[in-house]
N, CA and C atoms as an extended XYZ file, in Angstrom:
540
Properties=species:S:1:pos:R:3:atomname:S:1:resname:S:1:resid:I:1 pbc="F F F"
N       -42.246     -152.778       11.477 N   MET     1
C       -42.001     -153.945       10.656 CA  MET     1
C       -43.259     -154.819       10.662 C   MET     1
N       -43.611     -155.333        9.514 N   GLU     2
C       -44.768     -156.211        9.387 CA  GLU     2
C       -44.512     -157.528       10.116 C   GLU     2
N       -45.560     -158.110       10.656 N   ARG     3
C       -45.410     -159.380       11.377 CA  ARG     3
C       -44.853     -160.469       10.467 C   ARG     3
N       -45.266     -160.472        9.213 N   VAL     4
C       -44.766     -161.487        8.287 CA  VAL     4
C       -43.251     -161.351        8.098 C   VAL     4
N       -42.728     -160.132        8.122 N   ASP     5
C       -41.283     -159.923        8.029 CA  ASP     5
C       -40.576     -160.406        9.295 C   ASP     5
N       -41.200     -160.183       10.443 N   VAL     6
C       -40.643     -160.672       11.709 CA  VAL     6
C       -40.545     -162.191       11.663 C   VAL     6
N       -41.582     -162.832       11.160 N   ILE     7
C       -41.597     -164.295       11.049 CA  ILE     7
C       -40.518     -164.764       10.072 C   ILE     7
N       -40.431     -164.122        8.924 N   ALA     8
C       -39.426     -164.507        7.927 CA  ALA     8
C       -38.016     -164.293        8.464 C   ALA     8
N       -37.781     -163.181        9.150 N   ASP     9
C       -36.461     -162.923        9.730 CA  ASP     9
C       -36.112     -163.980       10.783 C   ASP     9
N       -37.084     -164.375       11.568 N   ALA    10
C       -36.851     -165.425       12.564 CA  ALA    10
C       -36.566     -166.753       11.873 C   ALA    10
N       -37.272     -167.034       10.787 N   ALA    11
C       -37.019     -168.266       10.037 CA  ALA    11
C       -35.597     -168.272        9.469 C   ALA    11
N       -35.136     -167.127        9.009 N   ILE    12
C       -33.759     -167.014        8.518 CA  ILE    12
C       -32.786     -167.366        9.637 C   ILE    12
N       -33.037     -166.830       10.819 N   GLU    13
C       -32.174     -167.129       11.980 CA  GLU    13
C       -32.170     -168.623       12.297 C   GLU    13
N       -33.350     -169.228       12.281 N   VAL    14
C       -33.463     -170.657       12.587 CA  VAL    14
C       -32.706     -171.486       11.554 C   VAL    14
N       -32.904     -171.178       10.285 N   ILE    15
C       -32.234     -171.935        9.228 CA  ILE    15
C       -30.721     -171.793        9.332 C   ILE    15
N       -30.237     -170.578        9.568 N   ALA    16
C       -28.796     -170.356        9.682 CA  ALA    16
C       -28.207     -171.112       10.858 C   ALA    16
N       -28.959     -171.206       11.946 N   ALA    17
C       -28.446     -171.867       13.153 CA  ALA    17
C       -28.636     -173.380       13.139 C   ALA    17
N       -29.769     -173.824       12.602 N   GLU    18
C       -30.140     -175.239       12.726 CA  GLU    18
C       -30.209     -175.986       11.396 C   GLU    18
N       -30.124     -175.280       10.280 N   GLY    19
C       -30.302     -175.919        8.983 CA  GLY    19
C       -31.781     -176.098        8.688 C   GLY    19
N       -32.073     -176.655        7.529 N   MET    20
C       -33.460     -176.845        7.119 CA  MET    20
C       -34.210     -177.800        8.041 C   MET    20
N       -33.529     -178.770        8.592 N   ARG    21
C       -34.194     -179.722        9.497 CA  ARG    21
C       -34.712     -179.039       10.760 C   ARG    21
N       -34.070     -177.961       11.158 N   GLY    22
C       -34.497     -177.254       12.360 CA  GLY    22
C       -35.661     -176.308       12.148 C   GLY    22
N       -36.030     -176.078       10.885 N   LEU    23
C       -37.094     -175.126       10.583 CA  LEU    23
C       -38.460     -175.753       10.839 C   LEU    23
N       -39.091     -175.294       11.895 N   THR    24
C       -40.465     -175.686       12.203 CA  THR    24
C       -41.236     -174.422       12.550 C   THR    24
N       -42.540     -174.517       12.483 N   HIS    25
C       -43.371     -173.377       12.855 CA  HIS    25
C       -43.118     -172.992       14.308 C   HIS    25
N       -43.009     -173.984       15.157 N   ARG    26
C       -42.779     -173.730       16.576 CA  ARG    26
C       -41.420     -173.071       16.817 C   ARG    26
N       -40.393     -173.536       16.095 N   ALA    27
C       -39.062     -172.939       16.254 CA  ALA    27
C       -39.067     -171.475       15.819 C   ALA    27
N       -39.801     -171.166       14.763 N   VAL    28
C       -39.890     -169.780       14.290 CA  VAL    28
C       -40.658     -168.928       15.297 C   VAL    28
N       -41.759     -169.455       15.818 N   ASP    29
C       -42.501     -168.720       16.850 CA  ASP    29
C       -41.585     -168.370       18.010 C   ASP    29
N       -40.820     -169.357       18.453 N   CYS    30
C       -39.910     -169.156       19.593 CA  CYS    30
C       -38.840     -168.110       19.254 C   CYS    30
N       -38.210     -168.249       18.079 N   ALA    31
C       -37.151     -167.316       17.684 CA  ALA    31
C       -37.677     -165.896       17.515 C   ALA    31
N       -38.927     -165.774       17.087 N   ALA    32
C       -39.528     -164.447       16.878 CA  ALA    32
C       -40.123     -163.876       18.154 C   ALA    32
N       -40.198     -164.711       19.207 N   GLY    33
C       -40.810     -164.257       20.450 CA  GLY    33
C       -42.316     -164.084       20.319 C   GLY    33
N       -42.926     -164.906       19.477 N   LEU    34
C       -44.363     -164.826       19.233 CA  LEU    34
C       -45.091     -165.989       19.902 C   LEU    34
N       -46.363     -165.820       20.167 N   PRO    35
C       -47.143     -166.916       20.745 CA  PRO    35
C       -47.184     -168.119       19.791 C   PRO    35
N       -47.224     -169.303       20.359 N   THR    36
C       -47.318     -170.517       19.566 CA  THR    36
C       -48.516     -170.420       18.623 C   THR    36
N       -48.295     -170.780       17.383 N   GLY    37
C       -49.345     -170.736       16.373 CA  GLY    37
C       -49.291     -169.508       15.486 C   GLY    37
N       -48.514     -168.514       15.857 N   SER    38
C       -48.443     -167.279       15.060 CA  SER    38
C       -47.910     -167.544       13.660 C   SER    38
N       -46.842     -168.315       13.560 N   THR    39
C       -46.256     -168.603       12.247 CA  THR    39
C       -47.244     -169.374       11.385 C   THR    39
N       -47.946     -170.330       11.991 N   SER    40
C       -48.928     -171.126       11.246 CA  SER    40
C       -50.046     -170.266       10.686 C   SER    40
N       -50.367     -169.183       11.352 N   TYR    41
C       -51.410     -168.285       10.865 CA  TYR    41
C       -51.001     -167.658        9.527 C   TYR    41
N       -49.726     -167.291        9.393 N   TYR    42
C       -49.239     -166.622        8.191 CA  TYR    42
C       -48.716     -167.596        7.132 C   TYR    42
N       -48.291     -168.768        7.567 N   ALA    43
C       -47.755     -169.776        6.644 CA  ALA    43
C       -48.240     -171.139        7.134 C   ALA    43
N       -49.340     -171.578        6.600 N   ARG    44
C       -49.994     -172.797        7.090 CA  ARG    44
C       -49.132     -174.047        6.944 C   ARG    44
N       -48.408     -174.139        5.845 N   THR    45
C       -47.619     -175.335        5.579 CA  THR    45
C       -46.131     -175.006        5.634 C   THR    45
N       -45.328     -176.046        5.680 N   ARG    46
C       -43.879     -175.866        5.647 CA  ARG    46
C       -43.482     -175.223        4.313 C   ARG    46
N       -44.107     -175.662        3.228 N   ALA    47
C       -43.806     -175.088        1.909 CA  ALA    47
C       -44.099     -173.586        1.894 C   ALA    47
N       -45.202     -173.190        2.499 N   ALA    48
C       -45.541     -171.761        2.555 CA  ALA    48
C       -44.520     -170.999        3.398 C   ALA    48
N       -44.057     -171.617        4.479 N   LEU    49
C       -43.040     -170.987        5.321 CA  LEU    49
C       -41.727     -170.841        4.555 C   LEU    49
N       -41.359     -171.853        3.807 N   LEU    50
C       -40.139     -171.781        3.001 CA  LEU    50
C       -40.243     -170.681        1.945 C   LEU    50
N       -41.372     -170.592        1.276 N   GLU    51
C       -41.563     -169.555        0.253 CA  GLU    51
C       -41.534     -168.154        0.858 C   GLU    51
N       -42.171     -167.987        1.991 N   LEU    52
C       -42.184     -166.701        2.687 CA  LEU    52
C       -40.754     -166.297        3.058 C   LEU    52
N       -39.972     -167.267        3.506 N   THR    53
C       -38.607     -166.993        3.952 CA  THR    53
C       -37.686     -166.668        2.788 C   THR    53
N       -37.764     -167.427        1.712 N   ILE    54
C       -36.886     -167.135        0.569 CA  ILE    54
C       -37.258     -165.800       -0.053 C   ILE    54
N       -38.535     -165.460       -0.056 N   ALA    55
C       -38.941     -164.154       -0.573 CA  ALA    55
C       -38.316     -163.031        0.260 C   ALA    55
N       -38.252     -163.215        1.562 N   ARG    56
C       -37.639     -162.211        2.445 CA  ARG    56
C       -36.135     -162.119        2.190 C   ARG    56
N       -35.495     -163.252        1.977 N   ILE    57
C       -34.060     -163.239        1.676 CA  ILE    57
C       -33.808     -162.445        0.398 C   ILE    57
N       -34.641     -162.638       -0.605 N   VAL    58
C       -34.498     -161.900       -1.863 CA  VAL    58
C       -34.605     -160.396       -1.616 C   VAL    58
N       -35.569     -159.990       -0.816 N   VAL    59
C       -35.731     -158.568       -0.493 CA  VAL    59
C       -34.483     -158.047        0.223 C   VAL    59
N       -33.998     -158.787        1.196 N   LEU    60
C       -32.817     -158.351        1.958 CA  LEU    60
C       -31.565     -158.334        1.083 C   LEU    60
N       -31.469     -159.271        0.139 N   ASP    61
C       -30.324     -159.298       -0.778 CA  ASP    61
C       -30.293     -158.072       -1.684 C   ASP    61
N       -31.431     -157.446       -1.904 N   GLN    62
C       -31.516     -156.291       -2.798 CA  GLN    62
C       -31.063     -154.998       -2.130 C   GLN    62
N       -30.954     -155.000       -0.814 N   ALA    63
C       -30.564     -153.777       -0.102 CA  ALA    63
C       -29.152     -153.378       -0.511 C   ALA    63
N       -28.967     -152.136       -0.936 N   PRO    64
C       -27.636     -151.714       -1.384 CA  PRO    64
C       -26.658     -151.574       -0.219 C   PRO    64
N       -25.393     -151.907       -0.475 N   PRO    65
C       -24.382     -151.707        0.572 CA  PRO    65
C       -24.134     -150.228        0.792 C   PRO    65
N       -23.567     -149.919        1.926 N   ARG    66
C       -23.253     -148.521        2.248 CA  ARG    66
C       -21.907     -148.156        1.639 C   ARG    66
N       -21.931     -147.662        0.406 N   SER    67
C       -20.696     -147.269       -0.261 CA  SER    67
C       -21.009     -146.142       -1.230 C   SER    67
N       -20.217     -145.114       -1.183 N   SER    68
C       -20.422     -144.005       -2.105 CA  SER    68
C       -19.190     -143.818       -2.983 C   SER    68
N       -18.330     -144.842       -3.003 N   GLY    69
C       -17.089     -144.723       -3.757 CA  GLY    69
C       -17.201     -145.297       -5.153 C   GLY    69
N       -16.146     -145.926       -5.588 N   SER    70
C       -16.060     -146.492       -6.928 CA  SER    70
C       -16.914     -147.747       -7.058 C   SER    70
N       -17.035     -148.230       -8.275 N   LEU    71
C       -17.782     -149.460       -8.525 CA  LEU    71
C       -17.134     -150.628       -7.779 C   LEU    71
N       -15.814     -150.685       -7.772 N   ALA    72
C       -15.110     -151.751       -7.035 CA  ALA    72
C       -15.435     -151.673       -5.542 C   ALA    72
N       -15.504     -150.468       -5.003 N   GLU    73
C       -15.844     -150.308       -3.584 CA  GLU    73
C       -17.288     -150.709       -3.310 C   GLU    73
N       -18.166     -150.437       -4.267 N   PHE    74
C       -19.565     -150.819       -4.137 CA  PHE    74
C       -19.697     -152.344       -4.113 C   PHE    74
N       -19.057     -153.007       -5.066 N   ILE    75
C       -19.103     -154.474       -5.151 CA  ILE    75
C       -18.480     -155.097       -3.907 C   ILE    75
N       -17.324     -154.591       -3.523 N   ALA    76
C       -16.651     -155.114       -2.330 CA  ALA    76
C       -17.489     -154.857       -1.083 C   ALA    76
N       -18.164     -153.711       -1.042 N   GLY    77
C       -19.035     -153.406        0.099 CA  GLY    77
C       -20.171     -154.396        0.227 C   GLY    77
N       -20.738     -154.788       -0.896 N   TYR    78
C       -21.810     -155.792       -0.888 CA  TYR    78
C       -21.277     -157.117       -0.344 C   TYR    78
N       -20.123     -157.547       -0.851 N   ALA    79
C       -19.538     -158.814       -0.393 CA  ALA    79
C       -19.164     -158.738        1.079 C   ALA    79
N       -18.590     -157.629        1.500 N   PHE    80
C       -18.174     -157.493        2.910 CA  PHE    80
C       -19.388     -157.499        3.838 C   PHE    80
N       -20.454     -156.811        3.426 N   GLU    81
C       -21.671     -156.804        4.238 CA  GLU    81
C       -22.244     -158.210        4.345 C   GLU    81
N       -22.198     -158.967        3.254 N   ALA    82
C       -22.721     -160.333        3.262 CA  ALA    82
C       -21.919     -161.233        4.199 C   ALA    82
N       -20.628     -161.003        4.278 N   ILE    83
C       -19.744     -161.820        5.119 CA  ILE    83
C       -19.857     -161.431        6.587 C   ILE    83
N       -20.180     -160.186        6.852 N   THR    84
C       -20.201     -159.699        8.240 CA  THR    84
C       -21.643     -159.568        8.736 C   THR    84
N       -22.246     -158.432        8.557 N   ALA    85
C       -23.604     -158.192        9.076 CA  ALA    85
C       -24.644     -159.102        8.437 C   ALA    85
N       -24.434     -159.512        7.195 N   GLY    86
C       -25.392     -160.362        6.491 CA  GLY    86
C       -25.103     -161.846        6.592 C   GLY    86
N       -24.194     -162.219        7.484 N   ARG    87
C       -23.754     -163.615        7.598 CA  ARG    87
C       -24.925     -164.582        7.761 C   ARG    87
N       -25.829     -164.290        8.670 N   THR    88
C       -26.958     -165.179        8.936 CA  THR    88
C       -27.820     -165.347        7.687 C   THR    88
N       -28.130     -164.250        7.032 N   ARG    89
C       -28.939     -164.294        5.814 CA  ARG    89
C       -28.267     -165.142        4.745 C   ARG    89
N       -26.974     -164.959        4.582 N   MET    90
C       -26.264     -165.697        3.545 CA  MET    90
C       -26.196     -167.188        3.865 C   MET    90
N       -25.975     -167.538        5.111 N   LEU    91
C       -25.981     -168.963        5.472 CA  LEU    91
C       -27.337     -169.588        5.169 C   LEU    91
N       -28.407     -168.874        5.490 N   ALA    92
C       -29.749     -169.375        5.175 CA  ALA    92
C       -29.929     -169.462        3.662 C   ALA    92
N       -29.408     -168.502        2.935 N   ARG    93
C       -29.530     -168.519        1.472 CA  ARG    93
C       -28.836     -169.735        0.882 C   ARG    93
N       -27.670     -170.092        1.418 N   TYR    94
C       -26.966     -171.275        0.923 CA  TYR    94
C       -27.718     -172.555        1.279 C   TYR    94
N       -28.356     -172.580        2.430 N   GLU    95
C       -29.213     -173.722        2.784 CA  GLU    95
C       -30.344     -173.838        1.765 C   GLU    95
N       -30.929     -172.715        1.395 N   PHE    96
C       -31.999     -172.716        0.399 CA  PHE    96
C       -31.485     -173.176       -0.958 C   PHE    96
N       -30.288     -172.762       -1.321 N   ALA    97
C       -29.728     -173.168       -2.615 CA  ALA    97
C       -29.653     -174.689       -2.699 C   ALA    97
N       -29.200     -175.307       -1.643 N   LEU    98
C       -29.121     -176.768       -1.628 CA  LEU    98
C       -30.507     -177.403       -1.620 C   LEU    98
N       -31.398     -176.858       -0.824 N   GLU    99
C       -32.763     -177.384       -0.754 CA  GLU    99
C       -33.472     -177.248       -2.105 C   GLU    99
N       -33.196     -176.169       -2.818 N   ALA   100
C       -33.836     -175.935       -4.119 CA  ALA   100
C       -33.395     -176.958       -5.164 C   ALA   100
N       -32.242     -177.573       -4.964 N   THR   101
C       -31.814     -178.612       -5.911 CA  THR   101
C       -32.687     -179.855       -5.790 C   THR   101
N       -33.380     -179.996       -4.666 N   ARG   102
C       -34.230     -181.164       -4.426 CA  ARG   102
C       -35.718     -180.844       -4.470 C   ARG   102
N       -36.070     -179.563       -4.449 N   ARG   103
C       -37.477     -179.165       -4.388 CA  ARG   103
C       -37.790     -178.172       -5.502 C   ARG   103
N       -38.395     -178.665       -6.579 N   PRO   104
C       -38.676     -177.783       -7.724 CA  PRO   104
C       -39.513     -176.565       -7.364 C   PRO   104
N       -40.403     -176.668       -6.383 N   GLU   105
C       -41.244     -175.522       -6.020 CA  GLU   105
C       -40.410     -174.389       -5.426 C   GLU   105
N       -39.273     -174.706       -4.834 N   LEU   106
C       -38.368     -173.671       -4.323 CA  LEU   106
C       -37.417     -173.180       -5.400 C   LEU   106
N       -37.103     -174.034       -6.344 N   ARG   107
C       -36.148     -173.683       -7.394 CA  ARG   107
C       -36.580     -172.411       -8.120 C   ARG   107
N       -37.855     -172.344       -8.493 N   ALA   108
C       -38.347     -171.185       -9.244 CA  ALA   108
C       -38.219     -169.904       -8.432 C   ALA   108
N       -38.592     -169.948       -7.160 N   VAL   109
C       -38.510     -168.755       -6.306 CA  VAL   109
C       -37.054     -168.360       -6.089 C   VAL   109
N       -36.200     -169.347       -5.821 N   TYR   110
C       -34.782     -169.079       -5.596 CA  TYR   110
C       -34.148     -168.481       -6.860 C   TYR   110
N       -34.430     -169.091       -8.009 N   ASP   111
C       -33.842     -168.616       -9.262 CA  ASP   111
C       -34.312     -167.204       -9.617 C   ASP   111
N       -35.561     -166.895       -9.338 N   GLU   112
C       -36.082     -165.553       -9.631 CA  GLU   112
C       -35.297     -164.498       -8.858 C   GLU   112
N       -35.017     -164.782       -7.604 N   GLY   113
C       -34.219     -163.852       -6.806 CA  GLY   113
C       -32.827     -163.669       -7.378 C   GLY   113
N       -32.207     -164.763       -7.788 N   GLY   114
C       -30.878     -164.692       -8.391 CA  GLY   114
C       -30.876     -163.921       -9.694 C   GLY   114
N       -31.928     -164.103      -10.486 N   LEU   115
C       -32.034     -163.371      -11.746 CA  LEU   115
C       -32.184     -161.878      -11.514 C   LEU   115
N       -32.914     -161.492      -10.472 N   GLN   116
C       -33.056     -160.070      -10.157 CA  GLN   116
C       -31.691     -159.459       -9.849 C   GLN   116
N       -30.889     -160.166       -9.081 N   ILE   117
C       -29.550     -159.670       -8.730 CA  ILE   117
C       -28.687     -159.562       -9.988 C   ILE   117
N       -28.731     -160.567      -10.842 N   ARG   118
C       -27.927     -160.545      -12.070 CA  ARG   118
C       -28.379     -159.434      -13.022 C   ARG   118
N       -29.684     -159.211      -13.133 N   HIS   119
C       -30.181     -158.119      -13.985 CA  HIS   119
C       -29.718     -156.761      -13.452 C   HIS   119
N       -29.783     -156.608      -12.138 N   HIS   120
C       -29.316     -155.356      -11.530 CA  HIS   120
C       -27.818     -155.174      -11.792 C   HIS   120
N       -27.054     -156.238      -11.610 N   ALA   121
C       -25.608     -156.169      -11.852 CA  ALA   121
C       -25.327     -155.817      -13.310 C   ALA   121
N       -26.077     -156.410      -14.226 N   ALA   122
C       -25.880     -156.115      -15.649 CA  ALA   122
C       -26.160     -154.642      -15.946 C   ALA   122
N       -27.206     -154.098      -15.348 N   ALA   123
C       -27.533     -152.681      -15.563 CA  ALA   123
C       -26.426     -151.781      -15.031 C   ALA   123
N       -25.905     -152.109      -13.865 N   VAL   124
C       -24.820     -151.308      -13.270 CA  VAL   124
C       -23.577     -151.395      -14.149 C   VAL   124
N       -23.258     -152.594      -14.615 N   LEU   125
C       -22.055     -152.768      -15.442 CA  LEU   125
C       -22.220     -152.107      -16.810 C   LEU   125
N       -23.427     -152.151      -17.358 N   GLU   126
C       -23.679     -151.481      -18.630 CA  GLU   126
C       -23.462     -149.966      -18.480 C   GLU   126
N       -23.964     -149.407      -17.389 N   ALA   127
C       -23.779     -147.975      -17.128 CA  ALA   127
C       -22.305     -147.627      -16.937 C   ALA   127
N       -21.521     -148.615      -16.473 N   ALA   128
C       -20.092     -148.386      -16.250 CA  ALA   128
C       -19.266     -148.621      -17.516 C   ALA   128
N       -19.934     -149.031      -18.618 N   GLY   129
C       -19.227     -149.178      -19.882 CA  GLY   129
C       -18.971     -150.606      -20.327 C   GLY   129
N       -19.589     -151.585      -19.711 N   SER   130
C       -19.402     -152.976      -20.120 CA  SER   130
C       -19.844     -153.182      -21.554 C   SER   130
N       -19.066     -153.947      -22.298 N   THR   131
C       -19.410     -154.262      -23.682 CA  THR   131
C       -20.311     -155.498      -23.777 C   THR   131
N       -20.413     -156.258      -22.700 N   ASP   132
C       -21.254     -157.460      -22.659 CA  ASP   132
C       -21.823     -157.592      -21.240 C   ASP   132
N       -22.776     -156.715      -20.887 N   PRO   133
C       -23.244     -156.628      -19.503 CA  PRO   133
C       -23.778     -157.936      -18.916 C   PRO   133
N       -24.519     -158.723      -19.681 N   ALA   134
C       -25.078     -159.962      -19.131 CA  ALA   134
C       -23.967     -160.949      -18.777 C   ALA   134
N       -23.014     -161.121      -19.674 N   ARG   135
C       -21.893     -162.041      -19.410 CA  ARG   135
C       -21.020     -161.512      -18.280 C   ARG   135
N       -20.743     -160.234      -18.294 N   HIS   136
C       -19.910     -159.645      -17.247 CA  HIS   136
C       -20.608     -159.709      -15.885 C   HIS   136
N       -21.926     -159.559      -15.881 N   ALA   137
C       -22.671     -159.689      -14.620 CA  ALA   137
C       -22.500     -161.091      -14.046 C   ALA   137
N       -22.535     -162.105      -14.917 N   ARG   138
C       -22.312     -163.482      -14.435 CA  ARG   138
C       -20.939     -163.602      -13.799 C   ARG   138
N       -19.928     -163.026      -14.442 N   VAL   139
C       -18.560     -163.095      -13.918 CA  VAL   139
C       -18.484     -162.440      -12.538 C   VAL   139
N       -19.016     -161.240      -12.430 N   VAL   140
C       -18.941     -160.487      -11.171 CA  VAL   140
C       -19.757     -161.164      -10.075 C   VAL   140
N       -20.987     -161.549      -10.389 N   VAL   141
C       -21.841     -162.181       -9.379 CA  VAL   141
C       -21.269     -163.530       -8.968 C   VAL   141
N       -20.758     -164.296       -9.924 N   ASP   142
C       -20.157     -165.585       -9.569 CA  ASP   142
C       -18.931     -165.390       -8.673 C   ASP   142
N       -18.122     -164.363       -8.947 N   TRP   143
C       -16.980     -164.083       -8.071 CA  TRP   143
C       -17.477     -163.736       -6.664 C   TRP   143
N       -18.492     -162.886       -6.610 N   MET   144
C       -19.026     -162.491       -5.300 CA  MET   144
C       -19.578     -163.704       -4.551 C   MET   144
N       -20.381     -164.524       -5.234 N   GLU   145
C       -20.965     -165.689       -4.572 CA  GLU   145
C       -19.889     -166.652       -4.093 C   GLU   145
N       -18.892     -166.887       -4.927 N   GLY   146
C       -17.795     -167.770       -4.523 CA  GLY   146
C       -17.006     -167.213       -3.352 C   GLY   146
N       -16.744     -165.929       -3.391 N   THR   147
C       -16.000     -165.278       -2.308 CA  THR   147
C       -16.781     -165.327       -1.003 C   THR   147
N       -18.061     -165.015       -1.085 N   ILE   148
C       -18.901     -165.019        0.123 CA  ILE   148
C       -19.021     -166.432        0.679 C   ILE   148
N       -19.292     -167.406       -0.195 N   PHE   149
C       -19.419     -168.791        0.262 CA  PHE   149
C       -18.116     -169.261        0.907 C   PHE   149
N       -16.999     -168.980        0.258 N   GLY   150
C       -15.706     -169.385        0.812 CA  GLY   150
C       -15.439     -168.777        2.177 C   GLY   150
N       -15.829     -167.519        2.344 N   ALA   151
C       -15.593     -166.827        3.615 CA  ALA   151
C       -16.516     -167.314        4.726 C   ALA   151
N       -17.693     -167.831        4.352 N   LEU   152
C       -18.654     -168.269        5.368 CA  LEU   152
C       -18.619     -169.765        5.627 C   LEU   152
N       -18.447     -170.554        4.580 N   ALA   153
C       -18.576     -172.002        4.740 CA  ALA   153
C       -17.364     -172.774        4.244 C   ALA   153
N       -16.476     -172.131        3.537 N   GLY   154
C       -15.293     -172.806        3.016 CA  GLY   154
C       -14.093     -172.599        3.919 C   GLY   154
N       -12.951     -172.981        3.412 N   THR   155
C       -11.733     -172.820        4.207 CA  THR   155
C       -11.375     -171.360        4.407 C   THR   155
N       -11.960     -170.480        3.606 N   GLY   156
C       -11.751     -169.048        3.790 CA  GLY   156
C       -12.346     -168.534        5.083 C   GLY   156
N       -13.204     -169.337        5.722 N   SER   157
C       -13.805     -168.904        6.986 CA  SER   157
C       -12.765     -168.832        8.102 C   SER   157
N       -11.629     -169.473        7.895 N   LEU   158
C       -10.556     -169.401        8.894 CA  LEU   158
C        -9.947     -168.002        8.946 C   LEU   158
N        -9.960     -167.316        7.824 N   ALA   159
C        -9.435     -165.944        7.744 CA  ALA   159
C       -10.205     -165.207        6.663 C   ALA   159
N       -11.425     -164.734        6.981 N   PRO   160
C       -12.236     -164.042        5.975 CA  PRO   160
C       -11.517     -162.817        5.405 C   PRO   160
N       -11.805     -162.480        4.162 N   PRO   161
C       -11.130     -161.337        3.548 CA  PRO   161
C       -11.523     -160.022        4.201 C   PRO   161
N       -10.580     -159.128        4.222 N   SER   162
C       -10.847     -157.785        4.739 CA  SER   162
C       -11.547     -156.973        3.666 C   SER   162
N       -12.086     -155.865        4.076 N   SER   163
C       -12.719     -154.943        3.135 CA  SER   163
C       -11.717     -154.498        2.079 C   SER   163
N       -10.503     -154.213        2.512 N   GLU   164
C        -9.465     -153.748        1.587 CA  GLU   164
C        -9.119     -154.819        0.563 C   GLU   164
N        -9.006     -156.086        0.991 N   SER   165
C        -8.666     -157.131        0.029 CA  SER   165
C        -9.827     -157.387       -0.930 C   SER   165
N       -11.062     -157.213       -0.456 N   LEU   166
C       -12.214     -157.356       -1.348 CA  LEU   166
C       -12.230     -156.248       -2.399 C   LEU   166
N       -11.880     -155.032       -2.002 N   VAL   167
C       -11.817     -153.924       -2.965 CA  VAL   167
C       -10.751     -154.222       -4.015 C   VAL   167
N        -9.579     -154.691       -3.576 N   ALA   168
C        -8.501     -155.011       -4.518 CA  ALA   168
C        -8.947     -156.105       -5.494 C   ALA   168
N        -9.600     -157.133       -4.989 N   SER   169
C       -10.074     -158.215       -5.859 CA  SER   169
C       -11.153     -157.723       -6.813 C   SER   169
N       -12.063     -156.903       -6.331 N   ALA   170
C       -13.116     -156.363       -7.192 CA  ALA   170
C       -12.495     -155.511       -8.303 C   ALA   170
N       -11.464     -154.747       -7.977 N   ARG   171
C       -10.782     -153.950       -9.005 CA  ARG   171
C       -10.173     -154.871      -10.071 C   ARG   171
N        -9.585     -155.975       -9.632 N   GLU   172
C        -8.985     -156.925      -10.573 CA  GLU   172
C       -10.053     -157.560      -11.467 C   GLU   172
N       -11.182     -157.929      -10.887 N   ILE   173
C       -12.278     -158.520      -11.669 CA  ILE   173
C       -12.776     -157.501      -12.699 C   ILE   173
N       -13.010     -156.285      -12.258 N   LEU   174
C       -13.496     -155.243      -13.171 CA  LEU   174
C       -12.475     -154.938      -14.277 C   LEU   174
N       -11.201     -154.903      -13.917 N   ALA   175
C       -10.173     -154.669      -14.941 CA  ALA   175
C       -10.155     -155.827      -15.941 C   ALA   175
N       -10.370     -157.028      -15.448 N   GLY   176
C       -10.382     -158.205      -16.321 CA  GLY   176
C       -11.512     -158.187      -17.342 C   GLY   176
N       -12.625     -157.569      -17.007 N   ILE   177
C       -13.740     -157.491      -17.961 CA  ILE   177
C       -13.761     -156.144      -18.685 C   ILE   177
N       -12.755     -155.323      -18.421 N   GLY   178
C       -12.627     -154.051      -19.141 CA  GLY   178
C       -13.501     -152.936      -18.610 C   GLY   178
N       -13.872     -153.025      -17.334 N   VAL   179
C       -14.679     -151.988      -16.697 CA  VAL   179
C       -13.910     -151.483      -15.486 C   VAL   179
N       -13.696     -150.187      -15.411 N   GLU   180
C       -12.929     -149.673      -14.274 CA  GLU   180
C       -13.668     -148.628      -13.513 C   GLU   180
């Protein structure tokens, strides 16, 4: 793994645990187990550290879930992975979403990552027979984002959805847009 990825992964951990206020070069060095000053070498400013970290989140968000079943199982697998193994990444991503509302320099980077996910979703839905892939991608991605957020930070965190319930919901969403 590249050192810059180690730093970005540590920054994700720090943000998920401490929020944006906890993100410092020193905190990232400590979380990564690196000598003091290592993070500053790769990201001189806080803005550079934030950009490096959101770029890493985008890369990690692109990793496909482990599913070889139906489209509903694939979608549910992505959501389930985000709620379980990807919990830290998603919490950091939501911190970035809020921070991007106040920092235009982050907004562009954050939005680009979201657009990549939506374009990928549209391509998958088009291949599955969607009559309006861009609109349907918004529906599916918005359902996923809402479900993941609810399970991690909303009242749904009291009883996160099971893999089976996510598959059932994904089937309902797909049936609603005419894709099965």
